[in-house]
One Martini backbone bead per residue (centre of mass of N, CA, C, O) as a GRO file, in nm:
protein
  127
    1MET     BB    1  -4.718  -4.292   4.080
    2ASN     BB    2  -4.449  -4.139   3.940
    3ASN     BB    3  -4.148  -3.973   4.057
    4GLN     BB    4  -4.073  -3.922   3.781
    5LYS     BB    5  -3.990  -3.671   3.580
    6GLU     BB    6  -4.124  -3.556   3.302
    7GLU     BB    7  -4.023  -3.467   3.002
    8PRO     BB    8  -4.061  -3.224   2.803
    9LYS     BB    9  -4.215  -3.155   2.491
   10VAL     BB   10  -4.133  -3.052   2.162
   11VAL     BB   11  -4.310  -2.905   1.907
   12ASN     BB   12  -4.255  -2.925   1.550
   13LYS     BB   13  -4.464  -2.799   1.294
   14ASN     BB   14  -4.227  -2.725   1.060
   15ASP     BB   15  -4.123  -3.009   1.055
   16THR     BB   16  -4.074  -3.247   0.766
   17SER     BB   17  -3.883  -3.506   0.876
   18GLY     BB   18  -4.072  -3.674   1.106
   19CYS     BB   19  -3.989  -3.502   1.365
   20ASP     BB   20  -4.207  -3.365   1.600
   21GLU     BB   21  -4.029  -3.457   1.849
   22ILE     BB   22  -3.844  -3.300   2.118
   23SER     BB   23  -3.637  -3.287   2.357
   24LEU     BB   24  -3.500  -3.074   2.584
   25GLU     BB   25  -3.225  -3.198   2.588
   26GLU     BB   26  -3.182  -3.196   2.276
   27LEU     BB   27  -3.214  -2.894   2.254
   28LYS     BB   28  -2.977  -2.817   2.434
   29ASN     BB   29  -2.764  -2.960   2.271
   30ILE     BB   30  -2.800  -2.801   2.013
   31CYS     BB   31  -2.753  -2.526   2.132
   32GLU     BB   32  -2.466  -2.590   2.236
   33GLU     BB   33  -2.353  -2.650   1.956
   34TYR     BB   34  -2.410  -2.373   1.834
   35ARG     BB   35  -2.245  -2.216   2.039
   36ASN     BB   36  -1.976  -2.345   1.983
   37ASN     BB   37  -1.963  -2.269   1.690
   38ALA     BB   38  -1.981  -1.969   1.729
   39GLU     BB   39  -1.728  -1.942   1.889
   40GLU     BB   40  -1.536  -2.059   1.683
   41TYR     BB   41  -1.605  -1.850   1.458
   42GLN     BB   42  -1.518  -1.606   1.623
   43LYS     BB   43  -1.226  -1.683   1.657
   44LYS     BB   44  -1.154  -1.700   1.366
   45SER     BB   45  -1.243  -1.408   1.291
   46GLU     BB   46  -1.033  -1.279   1.478
   47GLU     BB   47  -0.782  -1.405   1.350
   48TYR     BB   48  -0.830  -1.290   1.062
   49LEU     BB   49  -0.825  -0.996   1.149
   50LYS     BB   50  -0.549  -0.990   1.264
   51ASN     BB   51  -0.401  -1.086   1.005
   52LEU     BB   52  -0.506  -0.849   0.830
   53LYS     BB   53  -0.378  -0.618   1.001
   54SER     BB   54  -0.087  -0.719   0.965
   55LEU     BB   55  -0.079  -0.716   0.653
   56LYS     BB   56  -0.142  -0.409   0.632
   57ALA     BB   57   0.110  -0.311   0.786
   58GLU     BB   58   0.318  -0.450   0.600
   59PHE     BB   59   0.238  -0.304   0.342
   60GLU     BB   60   0.284  -0.013   0.432
   61ASN     BB   61   0.583  -0.058   0.485
   62TYR     BB   62   0.653  -0.132   0.202
   63ARG     BB   63   0.560   0.123   0.062
   64LYS     BB   64   0.755   0.313   0.213
   65ARG     BB   65   1.020   0.177   0.129
   66GLU     BB   66   0.969   0.216  -0.182
   67ARG     BB   67   0.950   0.521  -0.176
   68GLN     BB   68   1.233   0.572  -0.057
   69PHE     BB   69   1.385   0.426  -0.280
   70ARG     BB   70   1.283   0.597  -0.520
   71ASP     BB   71   1.375   0.872  -0.415
   72SER     BB   72   1.673   0.794  -0.391
   73PHE     BB   73   1.720   0.718  -0.684
   74ILE     BB   74   1.641   0.992  -0.809
   75LYS     BB   75   1.851   1.158  -0.665
   76SER     BB   76   2.093   1.001  -0.764
   77SER     BB   77   2.038   1.036  -1.065
   78ASN     BB   78   2.039   1.342  -1.068
   79ARG     BB   79   2.327   1.377  -0.958
   80ASP     BB   80   2.472   1.232  -1.186
   81LEU     BB   81   2.371   1.409  -1.414
   82ILE     BB   82   2.480   1.683  -1.304
   83LEU     BB   83   2.781   1.594  -1.305
   84LYS     BB   84   2.785   1.558  -1.619
   85ILE     BB   85   2.687   1.855  -1.697
   86LEU     BB   86   2.888   2.062  -1.573
   87PRO     BB   87   3.124   2.053  -1.780
   88VAL     BB   88   2.947   2.155  -2.014
   89MET     BB   89   2.882   2.425  -1.884
   90ASP     BB   90   3.178   2.523  -1.872
   91ASP     BB   91   3.226   2.509  -2.176
   92MET     BB   92   3.005   2.705  -2.264
   93ASP     BB   93   3.103   2.943  -2.108
   94ASN     BB   94   3.378   2.962  -2.246
   95ALA     BB   95   3.280   2.987  -2.537
   96ILE     BB   96   3.120   3.253  -2.493
   97LEU     BB   97   3.359   3.429  -2.397
   98GLU     BB   98   3.532   3.385  -2.656
   99SER     BB   99   3.325   3.482  -2.867
  100LYS     BB  100   3.320   3.778  -2.758
  101LYS     BB  101   3.623   3.833  -2.819
  102ASN     BB  102   3.621   3.721  -3.139
  103GLU     BB  103   3.367   3.810  -3.302
  104VAL     BB  104   3.128   3.633  -3.332
  105HIS     BB  105   2.847   3.572  -3.427
  106GLN     BB  106   2.582   3.691  -3.257
  107SER     BB  107   2.367   3.457  -3.292
  108TYR     BB  108   2.543   3.243  -3.171
  109VAL     BB  109   2.576   3.366  -2.884
  110GLU     BB  110   2.277   3.383  -2.820
  111GLY     BB  111   2.215   3.080  -2.847
  112ALA     BB  112   2.414   2.982  -2.635
  113GLU     BB  113   2.303   3.143  -2.399
  114LEU     BB  114   2.019   3.019  -2.401
  115ILE     BB  115   2.108   2.733  -2.344
  116TYR     BB  116   2.260   2.786  -2.087
  117ARG     BB  117   2.015   2.902  -1.925
  118LYS     BB  118   1.837   2.653  -1.937
  119LEU     BB  119   2.037   2.461  -1.798
  120LEU     BB  120   2.064   2.629  -1.542
  121ASN     BB  121   1.761   2.616  -1.460
  122ILE     BB  122   1.754   2.305  -1.429
  123LEU     BB  123   1.980   2.278  -1.214
  124GLU     BB  124   1.839   2.456  -1.001
  125LYS     BB  125   1.579   2.281  -0.970
  126GLU     BB  126   1.747   1.999  -0.913
  127GLY     BB  127   2.021   2.098  -0.733
   0.00000   0.00000   0.00000
């Protein structure tokens, strides 16, 4: 009898590649290789997830900055428009007052007052 322990053989009945027997050591090596590959893929997956989360946070910050810029731009534009309209409003107010003094046709005065009130309402709503 030989003192060396014989390695058990694993028989793969489903394998049609021609290799019906595989040693336990070979099977362990294959399992270790799959385990290493799985760990490598897990690390890559975690890295991709980390990068995705980082990009998502960056994009959210970008959206916030853009929204703030847009809001600031709109407020600035509104302010500029209001500053341009205010002298026109003053002129309309003066014209209405003078029209009332000089007895200009009443329908003209009423129309000018209506336009003036509408513009005033818009300015009040916009700040």
